[in-house]
Each structure stands twice: as structure tokens, then as C-alpha cells.
C-alpha positions in Angstrom: -0.2 0.0 0.1 3.0 2.3 0.6 4.1 1.9 -2.7 0.8 3.1 -4.2 0.8 6.2 -2.5 4.3 7.2 -3.0 3.7 6.8 -6.8 0.4 8.8 -7.2 0.4 11.1 -10.1 1.5 14.6 -9.0 -1.8 17.1 -10.0 -1.4 19.8 -12.0 -3.2 23.4 -11.9 -3.1 25.4 -14.9 -4.1 28.7 -15.0 -6.3 30.4 -18.0 -3.3 31.8 -20.6 -2.0 35.3 -21.5 -1.7 36.3 -24.6 0.7 39.4 -25.2 1.7 40.3 -28.6 3.1 37.3 -30.3 3.4 35.3 -27.3 1.2 33.1 -25.1 2.2 33.0 -21.1 0.5 30.1 -19.5 1.5 29.7 -16.0 0.9 26.3 -14.4 1.7 24.5 -10.7 2.7 21.2 -9.5 1.2 19.7 -6.5 4.3 17.6 -4.5 3.6 14.8 -2.3 4.3 16.7 0.9 1.5 19.4 0.1 3.8 22.3 -1.6 3.8 23.5 -4.8 6.1 24.2 -7.4 5.5 26.9 -10.2 6.3 26.8 -14.0 5.4 28.6 -16.9 5.4 28.1 -20.8 5.9 30.8 -22.8 5.0 30.0 -26.6 5.7 32.4 -29.8 5.1 31.4 -33.6 2.4 29.4 -35.6 2.4 26.1 -37.2 5.9 24.4 -37.5 7.5 27.5 -36.4 6.0 27.4 -33.2 8.6 27.8 -30.2 7.5 27.0 -26.4 10.0 27.7 -23.8 9.1 26.2 -20.5 10.6 27.4 -17.3 10.4 25.7 -13.8 11.3 27.7 -10.5 12.8 26.6 -7.4 10.9 28.3 -4.6 7.9 26.1 -3.0 4.7 27.5 -2.2 2.2 27.0 0.2 -0.6 27.0 -2.1 -1.4 26.5 -6.0 -2.7 30.1 -6.3 0.7 31.4 -5.0 2.8 29.0 -7.3 0.5 30.3 -10.1 0.9 34.1 -9.3 4.5 33.6 -9.0 4.7 32.1 -12.7 2.9 34.6 -14.0 4.7 37.1 -12.9 7.9 35.6 -14.2 6.6 35.1 -17.3 4.8 38.4 -18.1 8.4 39.7 -16.6 10.3 37.7 -19.1 7.9 38.9 -22.0 8.4 42.6 -21.0 12.3 41.9 -21.0 11.8 40.8 -24.7 9.6 43.4 -26.0 12.1 46.1 -25.1 12.8 48.4 -28.1 16.0 47.9 -29.3 17.4 51.6 -30.5 18.8 51.3 -34.3 22.2 52.5 -35.0 21.8 56.1 -36.3 23.5 57.0 -39.5 26.0 59.2 -40.0 
């Protein structure tokens, strides 16, 4: 019986995705056997065969799935904001 409880599948909690420009940010959390929650985020860009999906998992553990989702959302949005900063073009002399 102990083996069955250890091999229990982890539950995933997926939050509604957020579309920002060309990115789709999808935060989610994993419930651990000790009751804490891990945070992760998927950031997708492109379409069809040119689709690229980045998945980032974070090391802090959280007491609730809601806190993990909030952290993953914040991290995903910060990553997109960092990628969306306009790069100044060099001026022509």
C-alpha cells in the first residue's frame, strides 16, 4: 500500500493563458506529495511548424497553488516585457 501512495500522480493546476503580442504565457503549478506547490510557466511564440515553446520551472516552493500560479505569471510576464523592449537602431552618420 505504501508504494501506491508514493507513486500517486502529481496534480497540475493550469491557469488561463495570457496573450501578449506574439507570446502566449501559460502559468501552471504542480502539487507535490508533501503538500507544497512548484511553479512553472510556458511561453509560446510563432505558429505552425515555426512554433517555439519555452518552459521555465522555478525553484521556490509555495504553500498554495494560487501563490505558485501568481509567481509563475509574474515571472512569465517579466520575461515577455524584457523581450519586448525596443532596441534602438544605430543612427546613420
